[in-house]
N, C-alpha and C positions, 0 to 999 in steps of 0.2 A: 820239397824245397821249403826252407824256413822263411818266415814272413819277412825278416830283415833282408834276406837275399832277393826275395821277390820285389820288395819295395825299392831296393837299390837298383835292380835291373830296370824297373819302371822309371824311376827318377832319372837315371842316367841314360836311358834309351839305348842301352848296350845291346839288347836283344829283344826280339819280338816275344812278348809275354803271353800271347794268346794260347800257345801250346801248353802253358802252365796252368790254364784255367779249365775247370770242369764245367763245360757248358751244358751238360745233360740235365743239370738241375736248375738251369736258368729260369727265373720267373719274373714277370712284370707285375708289380703291385697294382691292385685295383683294375686289372685288365681282364679278369675272368668274364667270359661272355654269359649273359643271361637273356633268355628269350622273353619278349613281351608281345602282347597283341594289343593293337590300338585300332579302334574303329573311327573312320573319318567319313564325312559326307562325300558323295561322289565328286562334287566340284573340287574338293581339296585333292582327291586322288588324281583327277585330270590335270590340275595345276602342277602337282608334284611330278607327274609323268612328263609333262611338257618341259619343265625345268630340268629334270634329269636327262631327258633326251637332248636338250640344248647343250648341257654341260658334257654329255657323253658318259654318264654313269647310271647306275640302277636307281630305282625309286628308293630302295633301302639305303643306299649310299647317300643320297641327297638328304634324306631324313636324318641320318646319323650326323652328317656334316653340319646341318643347320642346328641341330640340338647341341652339339659340342660347341659350335661357335657361340651360341646364345649363353650356354653355361659358363664358358670362358669369359665372355663379356660381363656377365653378372659378377663373377669372381673378381675380375679386374676392377669393376666399379666399386665393389665392396671394399677391396684393398685400398682404393683411392680415398674412400670416405673414412676408413679407419686411420689412414696415414695423415689426414689433415689435422 
């Protein structure tokens, strides 16, 4: 299918375009997983485990969630400072 026909079908919602896409090569930028090891004091591990249990997720999930939240918060704050 030519790009113009694909764009037209998409823009006019005439047909579902998902069948026209090759999803086998789909990639999410900056989403490649890398393993890291971090040492924490036992009181931190205990606190993480309590919070993870309270929320109903694993220790690894709560660590990931909190790190991502903090990084997004820092990026938003930086954007706000630059936008002023």
